[in-house]
N, C-alpha and C positions, 0 to 999 in steps of 0.2 A: 149772795147770786154766785161768786164766782165761783165758791165751793163747789154748787149745783152744776156750775158747766165744767168742774173739772170731775165729776163723777160722771156725768155726762161722755168724758171722751172718753175715760176712762174705759167706760161701762161700752161705747162706741170699738176701742182699739182690742178689749175683752172679746165683741162681738168679731169683726174681722180675726182675731186668731184663732176662735171656735172655728170659722168657715174651712180658713188654712189648712188646721187638723185636720176639719172632717173631710174634706179635699183631700189631703196628704193621704190620707190613712181608707179614702176609697181608690184610690191610685192604686192601681194590679186588680183590685176584686171587679172592676168592673171589664169584665173579658166575656166573649161567648160561651165559655166554659160555665163561669162561673152564675151568668143569666139563665143558662141553661139549668141548674143547680135549683135554683133561687124560682125559679115558675114552676119545677117540677111537681106533681101533685103529691101530696100528703094522703090520698087517698086513691088506693084503684084496687081494679078487682083483684080477689085473691092475695092479696097481702094484706098484713095484721098492721104494719109498721114501717114508714119509711123516716129513715136519716138519710141528713146532706150536711154535707160536711163542703165547704166553698175554701178556696186555696189561691193565694196570693200569684196574680200572675198564670192562673192554671189555662193551659190551652187545650186540654182532653180531660173528659167525663168518662168516672171506672163506676158501671152501677154492679156492683155486688147482689145477686139474687142466693141467698143463704138456703142452703139444701140440707135435706137427710138424703143419705142413698142405701144402695143392699150393699150388705158387706156378709160374709160368709158366717153361717149358724146361726144365721137372725131366726128367733121364734116367729107366729103367725102373725101377733098380736104387731108386733115393730113393723115385720114387711105390710100390711095394713094401714097400720101411720105414715109409710115410707110412699106407698102409692096416694095417700092423700095428701101430702106435700108436693109430690109430684104434679099432683093434676092442680093446683096451687099454680106451681112453678110455671106450666103453659099458659094459665089464663092470663100470669106475669107478662112472660115473653112474648103474648100476643097483642096486649096493649101495647108494649113496646115496638112491636112492628107495623101495627097500625097506626100511636097518635106519631113515632119520631120515623119509622122506615126503616129500622134497624135490620139490616141483609143480613148478617153472624152473631152467633153465639159461642163465646168462650167457654171449653166445656172440664171439668173436673176430672182428670184420667185419661182425658183423648192427648193420646201421642203421634196422632197421623199416620196409623198401623194401617194399612187399608188392607193386608192379607185378617185383620180382625175382622173389618168391617165386611168384606165379603165370604166370612164364615156367617157374621152374625144374618147377613141377607139370604146366604141361599138355606139356612135353618128355617128361617121365617117362611120363607115358599115351601119347604115342605111338608110344613105345619100345617100351611093353608090346605095342604093335603091329606091331613089328617093322617102323616104319618109319626108325631113326635112320641107314642108311645112305644113303637118296635123300635125308632132309632133311640130310644133313653133305655129299655131294653139290651138292645145292641151294646149298648155302651158300657151301661154294666157289669153285663157277659165280660166287655173286654179288660175292665178292673179287675174283675175276682181273676182272672188268668192271670193278666199279671202278679199282682198279689199273691198269690200261689208260686211262679216261679220265684219273686225275692225272699218270699218264705224259704224253698229249696235250696238257694243261693246263699242264705245267709247260713244256714245249718253247714251246707258245704265249707263254708269260709271259716266256721268256729273250727271245723273237722280238721282241714290244711292248715289252718292256723298252730295247732299243736303237734303236729307230723315232723318225719321227716325232713330235712333241708330239699331232698330232690322233689318230695309232693309239694313242698312249697309253694313252687315253682307257677301252681296253678292259682295261688289266691291274686296275681296280677290279673288275670284273664276274668278270674268271677268279679275281682274287682270293677274292672272296663263292663264286664256286663249288669251287675248290679245298676252304675252309675246312669249306663242307659233304660235302662229298663225302671227305674227312680223319674227318670227324665221322661221318658212315654207314660207313665202312671202317673205325673202332675199333670201332664197335658192333657189325659182323658179327663181327668177330675174338672180340672177346669174347664172342659168341651161339656159335660154332662150339667155341669154349674149354670153353664150357661143355656142350656137347650130349658133346663127346670123353669130358670126366670123366664125367660119367652114363652114358654107354655103356659105358666102358674101366674103370671104377674103382667101387667101393661107394661111398655116400653117408657122410660122416663120421659118425661116432660120436653124436654132440648129434642131427645129422638123424634118423639111424636110430631114435631112440628117438621123435625128434618125429612120425616117419610114425606109428611104433607107437602112438601117443598116449598117452605114459608120462610125456610133459613136455611144456611151452610155452619156448617160445626167445623170449629178452630181447636186447635192444641193447645193445651195449656203445659204441658209436660213433653219430656222424649222419652224415646225407649230405653238409651242408654243410662240415663237418670232414673229412671223408675228402675231399672235393674238395680244399680243404684242404692235407691234407697231400702228397697227390698234387703241384699247384699248386708248391707247395715245394721238393719233391722232385725235379721236372724240371728246374726253376731252376737248383736243387741241382747235377743232372748235366751241364746244359747249362756252368757256370762250371769244372768240372773238365775237361772237354772241351775247350773254349778254353783252359785251361791247361796241359792234355796232362799231366794228374796221374791219378796210379794208380788206379784205378777202385776197386781191395783196399782204398786208405785211407777209401775213402766212409764205411764203417761205421764209423770211429773220429771222422770229423768231428764236432766239439759241436753242429752245428744239425741233421744227422740223427740223434744221440743223443737230441737233446731231441724232435723232431719225431715220428721213429716209436716211442720208448720210451715217455719219460717224460711228453710231452702226451699222450698215447695214455691211459697208465695211470692218471692221472690223472682226464681224462674218464670212464673206467671207471667208478671210483670216486662218481666223481660223479651219473653215472644211477644206479649201483646204490643211491646211497643214498637214491632219491628213492621207493625201495619199502620198506615197511615188512614186512621178515623177517630175523627174528634169525640164520639160517645164508643165506647166499647160494652157491652154485657157479658159478665161471665157467671156463671153458674156454680157454685162451688160451696163447700163443705161451711155451717152454720158456726161452725166452733172455729175457723178461721178468720183473722182478725187483720185486713190489708191498711190498716188506716198506719200502725208504724213504718211497714214498708215503704207506702208511699211517702210518709215524711222523709224519708232515707232519700227513697229516689229522688224527690225535689229539690233536696241540698245539693244534692250531685246537678241532675238536668236542668238549665237554665231556662231548655227553648222547649222542653216537652214536659211540663209540669200538669200534677194529677190532680182533678178532683174527685171526690169520692160521694154514692148514692150506694146506701147500704140498703136493698128490700128484705124484711121479713116475711115469709108465705103464713097464711092466716092459720093451717094446720102443723106449724112447726111450735114442739114444744121445747120450750128453754128451763 
């Protein structure tokens, strides 16, 4: 009987210890943010998969809606697939707006450039009046004219480069003019690309909802950082070209990975942290992974720890 009593005593102690350990483990996880993550549905309209990651002492939730987005030189098949994904994203955001009263969405590539938004708005107004083809024709004509001038100046540059000291003074003027023309050409080509996208394809899911007045769109980048990123990538491309390295290896280059992925993800988290919202929604490329950035953030920020939900759209190809 004594042994039975001892066994019962030790079992009771073990039970108490188990309860204490369970409570200890739960402390920090029972927060509003983690409860939100726990209760978040795993099946929603437009989504293939919902992944949920709770964080001890989490005060905020980041919902990353993975996206495919347009890039230069995409073929028709890829463009169609992107449209399908963007429709899914629209359904997902609509669900979040209706269920959780989400008011704003952080969007990849958004830098708060009001001038760019005014250009988009003006172009769409013109397209409603069926003037798209006329605008495209004019921009193409401008591009051809600029390219012709650049070609002529490049020939002049080569000619003066090997001429007398007196004539070589023209090189500085030619260089300045070439610089301005190339900048102008870049702007015109960007304008043409924007026009064609607006004409032939639907707006992305986030932009459609913004136009409908359902959400506001917030930035994930800054203009300065965007220019810095492009400058570094241009330099990296030149290095690869000079050393005749395979451009397919570029995406695995540590510098590329840091600039295109880690730095942009960290910047987005920092910009979102400036806003006092318990739940933040970001639409960002599907190849981006915020989990490691959030881990690093949580190790530093005791009072603003983040839990994560990742939503993969139904049409997203992995």
